[in-house]
C-alpha positions as CSV (number, residue, x, y, z in Angstrom):
1,M,28.8,83.8,62.7
2,K,25.1,82.8,61.5
3,I,23.5,79.1,62.9
4,D,20.9,77.4,61.0
5,I,17.8,76.1,62.3
6,P,17.7,72.6,61.5
7,D,14.8,71.0,59.3
8,E,13.9,68.3,61.5
9,K,12.4,70.0,64.7
10,R,8.8,69.9,66.2
11,L,7.0,73.0,67.2
12,V,6.1,72.7,71.1
13,H,4.9,76.1,71.9
14,E,3.6,79.7,70.6
15,M,3.3,83.0,72.2
16,L,2.8,86.7,71.6
17,I,4.9,89.2,73.5
18,P,4.1,93.2,73.3
19,I,6.9,95.2,72.3
20,R,7.4,97.6,75.3
21,W,8.6,101.0,75.0
22,G,12.0,100.3,77.3
23,D,12.6,97.5,74.9
24,M,14.3,99.9,72.2
25,D,17.8,101.2,72.4
26,A,18.9,104.6,71.1
27,M,19.2,103.3,67.7
28,G,15.1,103.1,67.8
29,H,15.2,99.6,67.7
30,I,14.6,96.4,70.0
31,N,17.8,96.0,71.9
32,N,19.6,92.6,70.8
33,T,19.8,91.6,74.8
34,V,15.8,92.0,74.7
35,Y,15.6,89.1,72.1
36,F,17.4,86.8,74.5
37,R,14.7,88.0,77.0
38,Y,11.9,87.0,74.8
39,M,13.4,83.3,73.9
40,E,13.7,83.1,77.8
41,T,10.0,84.2,78.5
42,A,8.8,81.7,75.9
43,R,11.0,78.5,77.0
44,I,9.9,79.1,80.9
45,E,6.2,79.7,79.7
46,W,6.3,76.4,77.5
47,V,7.9,74.4,80.5
48,T,5.7,76.0,82.9
49,S,2.6,74.7,80.8
50,L,4.0,71.3,81.1
51,G,4.0,71.1,84.8
52,V,8.0,71.3,85.0
53,A,8.6,75.0,85.9
54,P,12.0,75.4,87.3
55,D,12.5,74.7,91.0
56,P,15.4,76.3,92.8
57,T,15.0,73.5,95.6
58,G,14.5,70.5,93.4
59,E,15.1,70.2,89.5
60,G,14.5,72.5,86.3
61,I,16.2,73.6,83.0
62,V,19.3,75.4,82.6
63,I,20.9,76.8,79.2
64,V,24.5,75.5,78.2
65,N,24.5,77.8,75.3
66,A,22.5,80.6,73.3
67,F,22.5,82.1,69.9
68,C,20.5,84.8,68.3
69,N,20.5,85.8,64.5
70,F,19.3,89.4,63.6
71,I,17.6,89.5,60.5
72,R,15.3,92.3,60.4
73,Q,14.8,95.2,63.1
74,L,11.9,94.8,65.6
75,E,10.5,98.2,66.3
76,Y,8.2,99.5,69.0
77,P,4.9,99.5,68.7
78,G,3.8,96.2,68.0
79,T,3.7,92.3,68.9
80,V,6.3,89.5,68.5
81,L,5.3,86.0,67.6
82,I,7.5,83.7,69.0
83,K,7.9,80.1,67.9
84,T,9.8,77.6,69.9
85,F,10.7,74.0,68.6
86,V,12.6,71.3,69.9
87,S,15.0,68.8,68.5
88,A,17.7,66.1,69.5
89,P,16.6,64.9,72.7
90,G,19.3,63.1,74.8
91,R,19.3,61.8,78.4
92,S,19.4,65.1,80.1
93,S,19.4,67.7,77.3
94,F,17.4,68.6,74.3
95,D,17.9,71.7,71.6
96,T,15.5,74.5,71.4
97,W,14.9,76.5,68.1
98,V,13.0,79.8,68.2
99,T,11.7,82.2,65.2
100,M,10.5,85.7,66.4
101,A,8.3,87.9,63.8
102,R,6.0,90.7,64.0
103,A,2.4,89.1,64.8
104,E,1.1,90.9,62.0
105,Q,3.5,89.6,59.5
106,P,4.0,86.1,61.0
107,E,5.6,84.7,57.5
108,Q,8.5,87.6,57.8
109,I,10.9,86.1,60.1
110,C,13.0,89.1,62.1
111,A,15.1,86.7,64.3
112,T,16.0,83.3,64.8
113,G,17.6,81.7,67.8
114,G,18.0,78.7,70.2
115,A,19.7,77.1,73.1
116,T,20.6,73.8,74.2
117,V,19.0,73.1,77.5
118,V,20.0,70.5,80.2
119,W,17.7,69.3,82.9
120,I,19.5,69.4,86.4
121,N,19.1,68.7,90.0
122,T,19.4,72.2,90.9
123,P,20.9,71.3,94.6
124,A,23.2,68.4,93.6
125,K,24.4,71.0,90.6
126,K,24.4,68.0,88.3
127,S,22.4,66.9,85.3
128,A,19.4,64.7,85.9
129,P,17.2,62.5,83.4
130,L,14.7,64.5,81.5
131,P,11.4,64.0,83.3
132,E,8.9,61.8,81.3
133,R,5.9,64.2,80.7
134,L,9.0,66.6,79.1
135,R,10.3,63.6,77.2
136,R,7.2,63.0,75.8
137,Q,6.5,66.7,74.5
138,L,10.1,66.1,72.9
139,V,9.5,63.3,70.9
140,E,5.7,62.8,70.1
């Protein structure tokens, strides 16, 4: 199943991640689980840059689903350009979308992915309203 990234979305973050030798699998390309780590790293860097880093004793984000479409192989050595987009903000959730490309070929997408993110009160294990500083990033 392929999940398409929607046209209506907002670019909120870009980052570069170097491909490590250990990211490869026996087939000589980046292991499929690593793509999810790349998305997680970009998502956490983005929310941390907004001042809403996950707090195990307070509030933060969790994902309730995640997907990745593998389009072209990423291989060592290289650097991955990850662009994070957002859409569909609700009371306590929003959707994130990601494109991954080699930094030297940013127009050639190698993978797309995303996740639905929910803001939670960690001790209560319940959703909570999105903080205003995060909501502003989602709708501006």
